[in-house]
N, C-alpha and C positions, 0 to 999 in steps of 0.2 A: 500482503502489503509489505513484508520484510524485504530489505535489499539483500541481506545475507552475505555469505562469502562462499568462495568457490573451491571445489576440489580440482586436482590436476586434470588437464584436458584428457578426454577419452574418445576412442573411436565410437561414432554414433551414427546410425543410419537415419537419414532425414525422414521424419514423418511426413505423410501426405497432407495436403491442405488445399483449400479451394483457391483457384485463381480466376474465378468468374468475375467479370467486371460489373460492379453495381451501378445502378442509376443514381442520379443526384437525389438527396432527400427532398421531399416536398416541404415547402415553407408554410406550415400551418400553425394554428394555435393563436392564443391571445397575445397581443403585443405587450411586452414588459417595458417599464419606464427606463429611460436613459439616465435618470438622475437618482441618486440614493435618497431613501427616505419616503418615496412614494409607495404606498401600500396597495397591494392587490389582494383582496380577500377572497377566499374560496366562495363559490356560489352557495346561497343559503341552503340548497337541497343536500349538500354534502354533510353537514353537521350542525345540529342545533346547538345553541350556546351551552346548554348543560350536558352535551354529549361529546365535548371536544376531547381529543387525545390527551391523556394525563401523564404518559411516560411510565406508568406502573402497570401491574397486572390488571386485567379486566375486573371491575368491581361490581358487586350486586347492587341493585337499585333499591330493593326493599327487603327481600329475604332470599333463602336458598332457592325457592321455587322460581322466583323472578329471575335469579341468576341463571338457572337452568334453561328457562325460557329464552333469555337473551342469547345464551350459547346456541341453542337450537335455531333461533332465528338467524344468527350470524352464519352458522354453517349452511343453513338453507339458502341464504342469499348467495354465498360463495358457490355452492353446488348448482345453483340455477344459472350461473354465468360461466362456470369453469367445469370441465368434465370431472365427475365425482372421484375418479381414480387418481386425479392429480391434487386432490384436497386431502391431506394426510393428517390424522390425529393420533394414530397408534399403529402398531404392527411393524413388520420387518422393514418396509419402505420408509416409514417414519424414523425408525432407529438409524437407518443408513443416512437419512437426510439431516439428522441432527448431530452427526459426527463432524468435528472440526479438526483442523491441523493441530491445535493445542489441546491436549487431553485434560489439561488443568481446568478448562472451562466447563462448568457444570450447569450453565443456564439452559433451561428447557422451554421452548415456545409451546403454545397450545395447538397451533395449527401451522402446517407447512403447505404452501401452495407451490407446486412445481410448475412454474410459468413457462409457456411455450411461445408466447407472443406478447406484444405490447398491450393488446386488448386484455390479456389475462392480468397483467400488471395493473391496468386501469381498474379492472373489476375488483382486484384485491385492495387497492387503495380506497376505493369508494366504500366497500364493505367495512373496512377497518374504521373509517370515519363515521359511518352510519351507526356503528355499534360500540364505539368508544374503545376499541381494542388496540393496544400498542402495536406499532408496525416496525418491522426491520427488513433489511434487504441482504440477501446472501449472494455474493459473487464467487470469489475464489475460496472464501472461508479461512483465510490465512491470518486474520487479525489475532494477535496474542490475547486480546481482551474478550474475544468472542462477540464483538459488537454486531455480528450478523444476526444475533438472537436477542430478544428481550423477554424477560420472564412472563409467561402466560400470554405471549403475544402471537401475532401473525407474522410469519416469515414469507416474504416473496423470494422464492428460490429461483435464481436465474441460471442454474448450472446446466440446464438444457438449451439455453440461448447462447451457444458457443460458436455460431457460424462466423467465418472469416472470409471476406471477399476482397480480393486484391485487384486494384486497377494499376496495371504495370505502367501504362503510358503516363498517368498522372501521379504515380508514386504515392498512392495512399491505400489504406485498407479500411474497410467498414467492418467493425467487429461487434458481435453481440455482447450484451451486458454481462454475460457469464463467461466470456472467453478468458482462458488463462494466457499468461505471457507466452508459454510454450506453444499454444495454438496459433498465436499471431506470428511468432518468429518462424515456426515451421511452414506456415502457409506462404509467408513472404519469401522465405529462403528458396523455395522452388522456382521463384521468378528472378533470383539474383538480388533480392532486396532484404532489408531487415527493419525491425522496429526498435525504438528506444524503450528498453525495459530495465528492470532491476537485474539481479544476478540469479534469481530463482524462477524456474519455469512454472511452478505450481501457484504462483501469486496471480490473483485476478488482474487482468490488464486494466480494467476500468478503475478499480479501487486504487491501484498503484498510481494511475494517472491523476485522479482527482485530488490525491493528497500531495502531489508534487512529482515524485518518482526519481530518486537518485539511481544512478546505474553506470555501467562501464563505458557507455557512449556519451556520457554527459558533457565531457569537454569538447567533443566534436559537434554535437547536435543539440545540446541543452537537456533540460529535464523532460521526462515523459509528458508532463503537463504542457510544456512548450510546443509539443508536437501534436496536440489535440487540435483538429481543424473544425469539428462540429460535433454535435451530440443531439440525439433524440431523448427527451426527458419527460417523464410523467410527473406532474406537479401534485401538490397536496390535495387538490380538489378532484384529482383523477383526469384532468385534461392533459393533452399531449402537445408539446411544442418542439420545434427544431431550432436549435440555437447555434450561432457562430458569431464571427466578428461583426456582422451586419444585422443579424436578426437576434433580438433579445440580448444585446451586448453585455448588459450588467450580469445576467445569468451566466453567460459564457465566461466572463471575467471571473466570477466566483467559482465556477467549476474547476478552473485551473489553479488548484492549490487549496481550495476551501473544503475539500472532502465531499463525502456523499450526504451533505446536510441540506440539500436544496431540492431534491427530487430523486426519482429513480432513473438512472441513465440506462436505457434499454438498448441503445446502440451508440457507437462512437466512430467517427472517422479520424484516423490518425495518419500522420505523415510517415512515409517510408524512405529508406536511404539505401544506396547501392553498396552495402558493406555486409554481405552474407558471411564472409570469412574474416576473422581477426587474428592477430598474433597475440596469444594469451597463454596463461599457465599459472603455476603455483611455485613459489620459492619459499623454502622454510630454512630459517637459521636457528642455531641453538640460542636459547634465551640469554646465555651468558654474553653473547655478542650484541645484545639489544642496544646498549648505550651508544656505541659507535654507529650501528646501522641506522637507528632512528635519527641520529644527528645528520648523517649523510642524506637520508631520505627527506629531511626537512628542506634542504636546499634543492633537491631534485624535484620535489612536488611543487615548490614555489616557481620553478622555471620551466616546468614541463609544457610541451606544446599541446595544442588542443587535441591532437590525435592520440595522445597518451594519457589515460586515466588509470590511477593506481589505487587499489585498496590495500591497506596495511593494517596489521593488528597482531593479536596473539591467539593461538589456539593450540590445543594438545597435539603433539606430534605422533608419529607412528609408535613410539615407545611409551606414550602417555605423558611424557614430560612436555611442559609448555615450550612453544617455539615462537619466533618472530615470523609472521606471515606476510608475504608480499605477493600481490596478485595483479600484475599489469595487464592492461588491454590496449592494444594498438589498433586503431581503426583507420589508419592512413595507408600509404603505399606499402603493400606487403613486403617488397624487397627491402625497403628502408627498415621496417619494423623487425624483420627477421635477420638482419645483418648481424654478424658476430660482434661487430663494434658499434652496433646501433643502440638506441635509447632503451630498448626492452631488455636485451641480454646483458647490458651493463648492470642491471639490477641484481643479477646473479653473481656479481663480483664484488659486492659490498663487504663480504666476509667469506667464511667457509660454510656453504649451505649443506644441510643434511638432505635436501631435496631441491632439485631445480629442473622443472619440466616446462619448457616453453616451445611453442611452435604454432603453425597455422592451424586453426580449428574453426569449425562451423559454430555459429552462435547457439544453435539448438543443442550442440553437445555440451557447451559450457553451462547452459541452463539445466540440462539433465544431470550433470555432475553435481551441481549444488543440491538438487532435489534428492539425489541419492545420499548425500551427506546428512540431510535433514528430513527424514521421512516423517509423515504424519503419525500421531499417536503418542509421542512423548509429551511430557509436561514442561511448561516453560513460562518465563516472564521476560520482559524486555524493558530497558530504559535507554534514554538517549541524552547526549549533551552536544553542544556546538562549541568548537574551539577554533582559534586561528591557526594553531600549529601544535604538533606534539613534540615538544622539546622541553628541557629543563624539568620543572616540577611536575608537569603533566606526564611526561615520559616516566618519571619515577613512580607516580601514582599507578599508572597502567601496568608497568613492569611488576610492581608489587602485587597488584590484583591478579595478574596472570600466574604468578607463582603460588597464589592462594586459590586457584580454581578448585571448586568442590565437585566437579563433574567432568567426565571426558567429553561431554557434548556441549559444554559452554564455550563462549568465545567473546573476544573483544575485537571489533573491526572499526576502522574509521575510513569514511568515504570522502574522496576528494571532490570539492565543488570549485570548478574553475572554468576557464575558457568560454565556450558559447553560453553556458548557463548563467554567467555573470553579466552578460551584455544587455539583456532586456531591461528597460527601466523598472525600478522596483514597483511602480504602480501599474505596470502593464498587465499583470496577472495578480491573483490574490496571494500567491506564494510570498512568504514574508521576509525573505533574505536573499540578496543578490550579490553581496560582496564575497570574494574568495574565502573559503573556510573549510573545515573538516567536520563532518557529521559523525560523531562517535556512537556506535551501536554496542550496547552492553547486553549480551544474550546469556541468560541462565536457563539451561535445559537439563532435564534429568529423566530417568526411566519412569514410566507410568507405574503407579502404585504407591508413590510417596504422597505427602500432604498436598492436597489440591488447592489449598488457600494461598494464592499467589499475591494477595494484596494486604494481608494482615501483618502486624509486626509484633514485637515483644519477644519474650523468652521462648514462646512456642513456635517461632518462625523457623522453617526448615533452613538448614545451613546454606543451601543454594540461594535462598532469598536474602539471607543476611549478607552473603557475599555481594549480591547484586545491589542492595540498598547501600551498603558500605562504600562500594566503588562509586556509585552514582553520587553520593554525598561528598566523597573526597574530591570529585571533579568540580563541584559547584564553584569554589572560589576562583577557578581559572576559566570558567565558561562564559560565553556570551548569553544574553537573555534569550528566552524562548527555546524552541527546539523543533524538530521535524515532526509534524502533526501525526503522520502515520504511526509514529512510535511514542505518542503521548497518551496518557490516561488521566483519570481524575485524581490519581495519587500525587500528581505534580501540578497543582493549580498555578503556581508562580510561572512555570514554563508555559502552560496553556495561555495564561493572560498575556504573555509577550510573544506568542508564536507568529503573530501577523504584523506586528509593528505598526507603522503608519497606515497599513491597509485595513486595520481593524474596523474603523468607522464605516467604511464603504461596505465591507463584508457583512457586518451586522445589519446594515440597511437593506442589502439584498435579501438576507435571510428573513427579515421582517416583511419584505414585500412579497416574497414567493411562498413563504411557509410561516405565517404569523403565529400559528398554534404549535409549532415545533413538532410536527408529525414525524419528520426525519431527524434522526440523531445518529451520527456516525462518529467520525473523529471529533474530538472536543473543540468547541468554539469558545473564545472569551465571552464573558457574560455582558461586558460593557467596555466602552473605550476607557473608562476610568481605571479598569483593571490593568490595562496596558500602560 
């Protein structure tokens, strides 16, 4: 779900992908209400009142024997509906299945179901409800909090549902619920198209999209969520619906920014665009030049055309010293973007760079470069703030934080929100902010083997986490309410409460309608409109 930042462009062979044209999804399932507040309850057969999902580990009903019996019955139901070799409770396959991007996550589920179809997902949801077992869903497994897992729970692992089918004529792709961003871009690229993604290829496409999806094509084509055309969703009672702007519109509205809190998206149809190659790269300036460079960039970002989206920040340079990081992406006319006096190369003349590599590059290569910079297996934590600009006091706070980096793997990046992403009315999707802004991403990462507790505080907090919390707190006086939900956790309740603004009431009404027992819990939701 991380937007991330990018390494310099690299030569990259385009991976193969499917270009088979899919058929239109069938419009099946129960009709959802068009008005907030109307509740749809799961059918009585899915869960008795005293067996509803509790959000904690599976509890015994009377004693240890009863608990063991419940476990046995639960596994028996799963294995009666799903091939036994795909129901994992231990062994090497289980160990591989519970490995996530962030090694600091130590949550362990009881059962992993390797889903191969929507029917597998439905069977898993129904078994979870029947036996009161906490449920979670794994797509890309990139979430810093490890919300793909719940302690003692059942994981619906979608990593084998990665098929991507491209309809060239209608410029859309139908993607499986476990498809990675790199899967989608690589498949589309073979046909001269691309998808709106973040900057990392290993991030799940569906999870990115459901939370919003900042990325380098945002100015030209909007958020990833703005490019969602339809979705197949398994609801809390195990039923399946297909949703789009005309079918179950409240659910479709909530999926575009509301996160994976409403059901399991087993496939999604997303809009594609004819931009397989961009003008992009990485520019690094010495941190001693940061004041002037950030001041100049403030005006450039404010006036940049839709075709140019620029990520800016600080990260350790080749010699380990912090640098100012500028990563432009031009998605318009390549001749304009690559011109020596054009808007992209101008960014390499704001000072004296220590590195400036800019040129035409396939989008698959930019995604692969970011993945190489941020391999799985390190430990980490992330925080976010939303600001209107990085000038004055905010620039001072971030400059100081960069000079205090505690790890060569940490970074500060702010992502531009402008152009096409600002034009949809605020109420047109669940995403909670549409005015121009910068989303600041604070990333603390360190080598595996250090303290795994990335949420505790106090004197025992590792230095990497002290740096993260100190920087996050220092930005608070200058920040707008709320934050990007894919980067929010329960540690920041004030930001969660304000993350959806005036969309909060409708979002919670849809949640109550389609999942009244909170079977699904992904990115955090406000608990009430009073919070906001």
